[in-house]
VOZAPA-148372 format. One record per residue (C-alpha): residue in three letters; z, y, x; residue number from 1. Coordinates in nm, 3 decimals, always signed. Layout:
  kolgu        Z        Y        X  numar
    ALA        Z        Y        X    NUM
...
This chain:
  kolgu        Z        Y        X  numar
    MET   -0.021   +0.001   -0.021      1
    ILE   -0.063   +0.380   +0.099      2
    ARG   +0.089   +0.711   -0.003      3
    LEU   -0.123   +0.973   -0.052      4
    LEU   -0.090   +1.374   -0.104      5
    HIS   -0.296   +1.522   -0.346      6
    THR   -0.328   +1.861   -0.389      7
    GLY   -0.623   +2.131   -0.450      8
    ASP   -0.648   +2.452   -0.666      9
    VAL   -0.437   +2.688   -0.368     10
    HIS   -0.655   +2.976   -0.397     11
    LEU   -0.499   +3.090   -0.031     12
    ASP   -0.499   +3.463   -0.007     13
    SER   -0.534   +3.529   -0.393     14
    ALA   -0.490   +3.908   -0.492     15
    PHE   -0.301   +3.822   -0.779     16
    SER   -0.470   +4.108   -0.939     17
    GLY   -0.254   +4.095   -1.223     18
    LEU   +0.069   +4.219   -1.049     19
    ASP   +0.127   +4.547   -0.913     20
    SER   +0.071   +4.572   -0.513     21
    ARG   +0.425   +4.562   -0.426     22
    HIS   +0.489   +4.131   -0.594     23
    ALA   +0.103   +4.086   -0.535     24
    GLU   +0.205   +4.093   -0.165     25
    ILE   +0.542   +3.863   -0.198     26
    ARG   +0.304   +3.635   -0.397     27
    ARG   +0.061   +3.645   -0.159     28
    ARG   +0.312   +3.556   +0.079     29
    GLU   +0.520   +3.309   -0.132     30
    LEU   +0.148   +3.079   -0.179     31
    ARG   +0.157   +3.045   +0.204     32
    ASP   +0.500   +2.930   +0.243     33
    THR   +0.411   +2.661   -0.047     34
    PHE   +0.190   +2.526   +0.169     35
    THR   +0.455   +2.515   +0.459     36
    ALA   +0.670   +2.312   +0.201     37
    MET   +0.365   +2.090   +0.072     38
    MET   +0.333   +2.026   +0.425     39
    ASP   +0.737   +1.969   +0.531     40
    TYR   +0.703   +1.690   +0.267     41
    ALA   +0.351   +1.527   +0.360     42
    CYS   +0.541   +1.501   +0.690     43
    THR   +0.858   +1.379   +0.612     44
    GLU   +0.788   +1.134   +0.319     45
    ASP   +0.563   +0.899   +0.476     46
    ILE   +0.232   +1.044   +0.357     47
    ASP   -0.035   +0.828   +0.505     48
    LEU   -0.314   +1.119   +0.437     49
    LEU   -0.396   +1.431   +0.228     50
    LEU   -0.640   +1.479   +0.038     51
    ILE   -0.778   +1.879   -0.072     52
    ALA   -0.973   +1.858   -0.395     53
    GLY   -1.144   +2.208   -0.362     54
    ASP   -1.015   +2.581   -0.390     55
    LEU   -0.799   +2.610   -0.063     56
    PHE   -0.930   +2.942   -0.048     57
    ASP   -0.983   +3.204   -0.298     58
    GLY   -1.308   +3.307   -0.182     59
    ALA   -1.526   +3.353   +0.138     60
    SER   -1.200   +3.621   +0.353     61
    VAL   -0.962   +3.433   +0.488     62
    THR   -0.719   +3.623   +0.679     63
    HIS   -0.624   +3.564   +1.010     64
    GLU   -0.236   +3.479   +0.943     65
    THR   -0.392   +3.224   +0.628     66
    LEU   -0.623   +3.088   +0.912     67
    ALA   -0.343   +3.052   +1.172     68
    LEU   -0.098   +2.873   +0.941     69
    LEU   -0.328   +2.596   +0.834     70
    ILE   -0.437   +2.538   +1.169     71
    ARG   -0.020   +2.489   +1.279     72
    GLU   +0.043   +2.295   +0.921     73
    PHE   -0.273   +2.012   +0.983     74
    GLU   -0.181   +2.011   +1.344     75
    ARG   +0.198   +1.907   +1.300     76
    PHE   +0.120   +1.649   +0.971     77
    GLY   -0.138   +1.499   +1.255     78
    LYS   -0.241   +1.216   +1.008     79
    PRO   -0.614   +1.223   +0.870     80
    VAL   -0.655   +1.550   +0.622     81
    PHE   -0.971   +1.517   +0.425     82
    ILE   -1.084   +1.885   +0.212     83
    ALA   -1.415   +1.923   -0.037     84
    PRO   -1.494   +2.273   -0.073     85
    GLY   -1.436   +2.407   -0.433     86
    ASN   -1.646   +2.689   -0.614     87
    HIS   -1.416   +2.939   -0.481     88
    ASP   -1.474   +2.851   -0.117     89
    PRO   -1.804   +2.683   -0.112     90
    ALA   -1.926   +2.562   +0.240     91
    LEU   -2.172   +2.830   +0.252     92
    PRO   -2.370   +2.852   +0.611     93
    ASP   -2.163   +3.145   +0.687     94
    SER   -1.852   +3.006   +0.599     95
    ILE   -1.489   +2.909   +0.706     96
    TRP   -1.650   +2.536   +0.669     97
    ALA   -1.943   +2.570   +0.836     98
    LYS   -2.013   +2.291   +1.086     99
    ASN   -1.992   +2.451   +1.405    100
    ARG   -1.680   +2.682   +1.333    101
    SER   -1.476   +2.391   +1.138    102
    ARG   -1.515   +2.138   +1.446    103
    ASP   -1.412   +2.458   +1.665    104
    LEU   -1.154   +2.560   +1.455    105
    PHE   -0.958   +2.273   +1.271    106
    PRO   -0.748   +1.937   +1.490    107
    PRO   -0.960   +1.667   +1.515    108
    ASN   -0.776   +1.540   +1.215    109
    VAL   -0.900   +1.718   +0.949    110
    HIS   -1.212   +1.651   +0.810    111
    VAL   -1.437   +1.869   +0.569    112
    PHE   -1.727   +1.779   +0.344    113
    ARG   -1.994   +1.984   +0.403    114
    THR   -2.327   +1.867   +0.189    115
    SER   -2.331   +1.855   -0.214    116
    GLU   -2.435   +1.473   -0.171    117
    LEU   -2.148   +1.249   -0.174    118
    SER   -2.050   +1.083   +0.159    119
    SER   -1.779   +0.923   +0.330    120
    PHE   -1.502   +0.832   +0.626    121
    ASP   -1.404   +0.518   +0.692    122
    LEU   -1.072   +0.442   +0.826    123
    ASP   -0.776   +0.172   +0.857    124
    ILE   -0.418   +0.281   +0.697    125
    ARG   -0.132   +0.023   +0.742    126
    GLY   -0.445   -0.241   +0.834    127
    ILE   -0.600   -0.116   +0.476    128
    PRO   -0.994   -0.078   +0.515    129
    VAL   -0.989   +0.302   +0.341    130
    THR   -1.296   +0.492   +0.249    131
    VAL   -1.211   +0.879   +0.189    132
    CYS   -1.575   +0.988   -0.059    133
    GLY   -1.661   +1.318   -0.103    134
    PHE   -1.874   +1.652   -0.165    135
    ALA   -1.845   +2.015   -0.135    136
    PHE   -1.959   +2.321   -0.355    137
    THR   -2.243   +2.445   -0.142    138
    GLU   -2.257   +2.811   -0.394    139
    SER   -2.047   +2.876   -0.629    140
    THR   -2.208   +2.632   -0.925    141
    MET   -2.279   +2.263   -0.905    142
    GLU   -2.516   +2.164   -1.252    143
    THR   -2.530   +1.809   -1.092    144
    VAL   -2.292   +1.566   -1.044    145
    PRO   -2.362   +1.388   -0.715    146
    LEU   -2.157   +1.055   -0.749    147
    GLU   -2.450   +0.958   -1.022    148
    GLY   -2.645   +0.689   -0.866    149
    HIS   -2.346   +0.567   -0.609    150
    THR   -2.076   +0.280   -0.594    151
    ALA   -1.738   +0.195   -0.411    152
    ASP   -1.751   -0.039   -0.184    153
    PRO   -1.512   -0.329   -0.349    154
    ASP   -1.398   -0.507   -0.060    155
    ARG   -1.262   -0.138   +0.087    156
    LEU   -0.993   +0.062   -0.078    157
    ASN   -1.216   +0.376   -0.245    158
    LEU   -1.045   +0.731   -0.232    159
    LEU   -1.272   +1.013   -0.425    160
    VAL   -1.217   +1.365   -0.368    161
    CYS   -1.408   +1.642   -0.518    162
    HIS   -1.394   +1.954   -0.726    163
    GLY   -1.535   +1.918   -1.077    164
    ASP   -1.472   +2.035   -1.438    165
    MET   -1.406   +1.694   -1.698    166
    LEU   -1.350   +1.975   -1.983    167
    ASN   -1.632   +2.101   -2.043    168
    PRO   -1.995   +1.858   -2.061    169
    GLN   -2.210   +2.223   -2.020    170
    SER   -2.005   +2.351   -1.694    171
    LEU   -2.210   +2.519   -1.449    172
    THR   -1.892   +2.359   -1.200    173
    CYS   -1.974   +2.003   -1.163    174
    PRO   -1.949   +1.858   -1.509    175
    LEU   -1.809   +1.495   -1.409    176
    THR   -1.687   +1.204   -1.720    177
    PRO   -1.491   +0.950   -1.740    178
    ALA   -1.805   +0.757   -1.768    179
    HIS   -1.918   +0.890   -1.366    180
    LEU   -1.569   +0.832   -1.231    181
    GLU   -1.581   +0.420   -1.404    182
    ALA   -1.922   +0.390   -1.291    183
    PHE   -1.871   +0.524   -0.947    184
    GLY   -1.546   +0.272   -0.861    185
    ALA   -1.299   +0.437   -0.677    186
    ASP   -1.004   +0.272   -0.683    187
    TYR   -0.830   +0.685   -0.700    188
    ALA   -1.045   +0.993   -0.751    189
    ALA   -0.831   +1.282   -0.609    190
    LEU   -0.939   +1.591   -0.857    191
    GLY   -0.957   +1.966   -0.816    192
    HIS   -1.031   +2.312   -1.044    193
    ILE   -0.799   +2.207   -1.355    194
    HIS   -0.525   +2.413   -1.268    195
    ASN   -0.336   +2.301   -1.627    196
    PRO   -0.385   +1.915   -1.568    197
    PRO   -0.388   +1.697   -1.826    198
    LEU   -0.271   +1.361   -1.799    199
    PRO   -0.409   +1.072   -1.541    200
    GLY   -0.690   +0.832   -1.674    201
    HIS   -0.789   +0.480   -1.682    202
    GLY   -0.444   +0.376   -1.570    203
    ASN   -0.436   +0.649   -1.344    204
    ARG   -0.745   +0.592   -1.141    205
    PHE   -0.803   +0.991   -1.129    206
    ALA   -0.601   +1.228   -1.177    207
    TYR   -0.626   +1.639   -1.167    208
    CYS   -0.314   +1.789   -0.931    209
    GLY   -0.338   +2.108   -1.066    210
    CYS   -0.219   +2.407   -0.848    211
    PRO   +0.073   +2.431   -0.671    212
    GLU   +0.123   +2.813   -0.725    213
    ALA   +0.065   +2.964   -1.095    214
    ARG   -0.083   +3.282   -1.058    215
    ALA   -0.143   +3.424   -1.409    216
    PHE   +0.020   +3.379   -1.770    217
    ASP   -0.250   +3.138   -1.889    218
    GLU   -0.071   +2.885   -1.621    219
    THR   +0.267   +2.866   -1.734    220
    GLY   +0.533   +2.652   -1.622    221
    PRO   +0.649   +2.467   -1.259    222
    LYS   +0.326   +2.347   -1.019    223
    GLY   +0.261   +2.121   -0.721    224
    ALA   +0.101   +1.833   -0.628    225
    ILE   +0.080   +1.456   -0.679    226
    VAL   +0.241   +1.221   -0.452    227
    ALA   +0.015   +0.806   -0.532    228
    ASP   +0.102   +0.516   -0.376    229
    LEU   -0.177   +0.273   -0.435    230
    ASP   -0.323   -0.017   -0.280    231
    LYS   -0.596   -0.279   -0.512    232
    THR   -0.405   -0.401   -0.779    233
    GLY   -0.272   +0.018   -0.842    234
    VAL   -0.207   +0.309   -0.812    235
    HIS   +0.156   +0.480   -0.887    236
    LEU   +0.145   +0.850   -0.984    237
    ARG   +0.439   +1.122   -0.977    238
    ARG   +0.407   +1.499   -0.969    239
    VAL   +0.669   +1.687   -0.735    240
    ARG   +0.707   +2.025   -0.804    241
    PHE   +0.632   +2.298   -0.488    242
    SER   +0.608   +2.636   -0.682    243
    ARG   +0.861   +2.907   -0.597    244
    ARG   +0.770   +3.090   -0.890    245
    ARG   +0.703   +2.971   -1.256    246
    TYR   +0.458   +3.183   -1.503    247
    GLU   +0.594   +3.130   -1.860    248
    LYS   +0.474   +3.317   -2.219    249
    ALA   +0.674   +3.409   -2.528    250
    GLU   +0.753   +3.616   -2.809    251
    LEU   +1.067   +3.793   -2.957    252
    ALA   +1.107   +3.873   -3.307    253
    LEU   +1.287   +4.211   -3.344    254
    THR   +1.337   +4.247   -3.718    255
    GLY   +1.603   +4.494   -3.819    256
    VAL   +1.609   +4.688   -3.408    257
    SER   +1.624   +5.065   -3.491    258
    THR   +1.717   +5.186   -3.054    259
    GLN   +1.607   +5.130   -2.731    260
    ALA   +1.891   +4.988   -2.670    261
    ASP   +1.905   +4.709   -2.960    262
    VAL   +1.578   +4.638   -2.785    263
    ARG   +1.722   +4.600   -2.472    264
    GLU   +2.043   +4.350   -2.579    265
    ALA   +1.825   +4.170   -2.804    266
    VAL   +1.556   +4.109   -2.478    267
    ALA   +1.892   +3.986   -2.215    268
    ASP   +2.044   +3.808   -2.463    269
    PHE   +1.682   +3.638   -2.533    270
    ILE   +1.627   +3.533   -2.122    271
    GLU   +1.952   +3.456   -2.084    272
    GLU   +1.961   +3.190   -2.353    273
    ASN   +1.618   +3.074   -2.156    274
    GLY   +1.796   +3.005   -1.866    275
    TRP   +1.534   +3.252   -1.708    276
    GLY   +1.577   +3.377   -1.364    277
    ASP   +1.460   +3.517   -1.100    278
    ASP   +1.208   +3.241   -1.033    279
    THR   +0.988   +3.368   -1.352    280
    LEU   +0.702   +3.595   -1.463    281
    LEU   +0.805   +3.633   -1.801    282
    TYR   +0.492   +3.780   -2.042    283
    LEU   +0.733   +3.854   -2.373    284
    ARG   +0.581   +4.006   -2.669    285
    LEU   +0.773   +4.203   -2.904    286
    THR   +0.722   +4.139   -3.283    287
    GLY   +0.861   +4.171   -3.623    288
    MET   +0.893   +4.488   -3.815    289
    ALA   +1.131   +4.779   -3.670    290
    ALA   +1.277   +5.114   -3.786    291
    GLN   +0.969   +5.319   -3.828    292
    SER   +1.061   +5.600   -3.600    293
    LEU   +1.134   +5.327   -3.267    294
    VAL   +0.895   +5.371   -3.018    295
    ILE   +1.003   +5.087   -2.800    296
    ASP   +0.944   +5.160   -2.407    297
    THR   +0.767   +4.907   -2.279    298
    GLU   +0.809   +5.046   -1.900    299
    SER   +1.176   +5.107   -1.934    300
    LEU   +1.203   +4.690   -2.016    301
    GLU   +1.010   +4.591   -1.747    302
    ASN   +1.201   +4.825   -1.500    303
    THR   +1.509   +4.672   -1.652    304
    PRO   +1.681   +4.402   -1.392    305
    PHE   +1.746   +4.125   -1.660    306
    GLY   +1.753   +3.863   -1.352    307
    LEU   +1.397   +3.831   -1.352    308
    PHE   +1.162   +3.821   -1.053    309
    TYR   +0.868   +4.008   -1.309    310
    LEU   +0.835   +4.135   -1.636    311
    ARG   +0.548   +4.234   -1.863    312
    VAL   +0.604   +4.340   -2.193    313
    GLU   +0.369   +4.401   -2.497    314
    ASP   +0.493   +4.547   -2.805    315
    ALA   +0.360   +4.399   -3.124    316
    THR   +0.631   +4.482   -3.345    317
    LEU   +0.501   +4.689   -3.663    318
    PRO   +0.717   +4.995   -3.831    319
    ALA   +0.881   +4.864   -4.160    320
    LEU   +0.622   +4.964   -4.410    321
    ASP   +0.440   +4.852   -4.681    322
    PHE   +0.061   +4.804   -4.543    323
    ALA   -0.077   +4.707   -4.905    324
    ALA   +0.057   +5.031   -4.975    325
    LEU   -0.069   +5.233   -4.696    326
    GLU   -0.427   +5.118   -4.746    327
    LYS   -0.447   +5.262   -5.103    328
    ASP   -0.287   +5.519   -5.052    329
    ILE   -0.465   +5.883   -5.104    330
    THR   -0.270   +6.123   -4.887    331
    VAL   -0.306   +6.224   -4.538    332
    THR   -0.034   +5.910   -4.488    333
    GLY   -0.273   +5.621   -4.618    334
    GLU   -0.578   +5.812   -4.448    335
    VAL   -0.371   +5.772   -4.106    336
    TYR   -0.331   +5.389   -4.183    337
    ARG   -0.679   +5.363   -4.224    338
    GLN   -0.793   +5.494   -3.945    339
    LEU   -0.597   +5.329   -3.693    340
    ARG   -0.598   +4.977   -3.832    341
    PRO   -0.930   +4.841   -3.625    342
    SER   -0.653   +4.926   -3.319    343
    LEU   -0.359   +4.785   -3.495    344
    GLU   -0.576   +4.459   -3.573    345
    SER   -0.755   +4.448   -3.207    346
    ASP   -0.743   +4.157   -3.020    347
    ASP   -0.699   +4.358   -2.696    348
    PRO   -0.277   +4.340   -2.674    349
    ARG   -0.307   +4.706   -2.483    350
    THR   -0.525   +4.858   -2.808    351
    ARG   -0.274   +4.693   -3.068    352
    GLU   +0.013   +4.858   -2.887    353
    VAL   -0.153   +5.190   -2.854    354
    GLY   -0.256   +5.201   -3.188    355
    ILE   +0.111   +5.067   -3.312    356
    ARG   +0.273   +5.353   -3.144    357
    ALA   +0.029   +5.635   -3.279    358
    LEU   +0.097   +5.486   -3.611    359
    ARG   +0.471   +5.566   -3.557    360
    TYR   +0.409   +5.855   -3.422    361
    ALA   +0.235   +6.024   -3.664    362
    LEU   +0.386   +5.907   -3.980    363
    SER   +0.710   +5.956   -3.834    364
    ALA   +0.573   +6.353   -3.740    365
    LEU   +0.441   +6.360   -4.147    366
    ALA   +0.798   +6.312   -4.276    367
    GLY   +0.897   +6.523   -4.012    368
    GLU   +1.152   +6.263   -3.834    369
    LYS   +1.200   +6.295   -3.449    370
    THR   +1.092   +5.962   -3.260    371
    PHE   +1.321   +5.769   -2.990    372
């Protein structure tokens, strides 16, 4: 039996464009630290080889700090490393994966698949004949599946490492299907591209590793990589968390609140109830019917020390009004509502929030009230 670590979609040097510059720089540094943590695990947990299923980098530009980190960690590991470039870091002629460049840059235990055609490496691990197959994206799209027409050698333990999309049959990023993998016959297919991985398939014979660190609020929960123990009789998989942070999305109903202090207290209680702390980036959507004159200061909430690493707040509350009556209201109040209704019903959170604020301010002004 052999043991491998399957990772991918690391996206080193990611811009983390959804965060402010300070938090983005922290996350870029933490992403490198997470990669080091994976390599620490590989060096101490009897891992025989490392499979990286694409998008090791977020783009063509790689910082000197990141490159030095990879060289150091691959040398420290010392055992075979197989990399299949993905759609974010394709093996272009001038890329870091170019044959002459990568041979000079990376230590000899690192093997890179550089063409979009299926190729393989043979090796012996613990006395077991192993073949590692793979292919590379050579541009940002791949409309074909390089496995077609190929079958694995049944007398060897066959591993496949590649980047591809099993969730969309019309995908432009290698539209893999279970039928492709079954026909090829690998004992384990280490897949990359899907950051929120579905369950493994075919008795654990293929799996997506997911990403080791989330980068946006559509990648919620803890993240990590897969450790696989396998031989010709079967595969045992387990996911190991490596992420330093986790993204979470939640809604909080604020019906009945009338002051900013009420809102702040409700948010603090909600965060505490869910056990979120400094490992959490939270997108919090506020809903419900609040006092007509209350304009929620989302920026103040985001800057309040609730114990989180990062907080983003969307105000989707509505003033406590009879909207059906407002729709029919022939006064200026009704006209204001009708003019703002497209913004209130927008799919864009920022547009809705601006519309809600405008409605609160307008109705309060018309009623001769103050907003606070």
